[in-house]
C-alpha positions as CSV (number, residue, x, y, z in Angstrom):
1,M,-2.9,-47.2,-317.3
2,R,-2.6,-44.8,-314.4
3,N,0.2,-42.2,-314.1
4,P,2.0,-42.8,-310.8
5,K,3.1,-39.1,-310.6
6,L,-0.5,-38.0,-310.4
7,V,-3.0,-38.3,-307.5
8,P,-6.0,-40.3,-308.8
9,Y,-9.0,-38.1,-309.7
10,E,-11.3,-40.1,-307.4
11,T,-8.9,-39.4,-304.5
12,I,-9.0,-35.7,-305.2
13,V,-12.8,-35.7,-305.3
14,R,-13.0,-37.6,-302.0
15,A,-10.3,-35.3,-300.4
16,T,-12.1,-32.1,-301.5
17,S,-15.3,-33.4,-299.8
18,G,-13.3,-33.8,-296.6
19,E,-12.7,-37.6,-296.4
20,P,-9.8,-38.0,-293.9
21,E,-8.4,-41.1,-295.7
22,A,-8.2,-39.3,-299.0
23,I,-6.6,-36.2,-297.5
24,D,-4.0,-38.5,-295.9
25,E,-3.4,-40.2,-299.3
26,V,-2.8,-36.8,-300.9
27,L,-0.4,-35.8,-298.1
28,R,1.5,-39.1,-298.5
29,H,1.7,-38.6,-302.2
30,Y,3.4,-35.2,-301.8
31,S,5.3,-36.1,-298.6
32,K,8.8,-36.2,-300.4
33,R,8.2,-32.9,-302.1
34,I,7.0,-31.3,-298.9
35,R,10.0,-32.5,-297.0
36,L,12.3,-31.3,-299.8
37,A,10.6,-27.9,-299.7
38,S,11.0,-27.8,-295.9
39,L,14.8,-28.1,-295.9
40,E,16.8,-25.4,-294.3
41,N,20.5,-25.7,-294.0
42,G,20.2,-29.4,-294.7
43,H,17.6,-30.1,-292.0
44,V,13.9,-30.4,-292.2
45,N,12.2,-27.4,-290.6
46,K,9.2,-29.0,-288.9
47,D,7.3,-25.7,-288.7
48,T,7.7,-25.1,-292.5
49,E,6.7,-28.7,-293.2
50,D,3.5,-28.4,-291.0
51,N,2.7,-25.0,-292.7
52,I,3.0,-26.5,-296.2
53,K,0.7,-29.4,-295.2
54,R,-1.8,-27.1,-293.7
55,R,-1.8,-24.9,-296.8
56,L,-2.3,-28.0,-299.0
57,I,-5.3,-29.1,-296.9
58,V,-6.8,-25.6,-297.1
59,A,-6.3,-25.6,-300.9
60,L,-8.1,-29.0,-301.2
61,F,-11.2,-27.5,-299.5
62,Q,-11.1,-24.5,-301.8
63,F,-10.7,-26.5,-305.0
64,R,-13.6,-26.4,-307.4
65,F,-14.2,-28.6,-310.4
66,D,-15.5,-27.1,-313.6
67,G,-19.2,-26.4,-313.4
68,Q,-19.3,-26.2,-309.6
69,P,-20.8,-23.0,-308.0
70,T,-18.3,-20.8,-306.2
């Protein structure tokens, strides 16, 4: 049984290889947390939200699984 709090492994593998649908799925999965982290004075700061999303995408491309060359 799959844990709904986690992004499925297969999705992460596809996202790290650059598949746009998988990247969107990861962003959707974390969208509520991203919005919460982007709050300033009770309002979502769009620049902060975009920055967090950009950094998450960069992190996906830098992610390495065990045994992968660096």
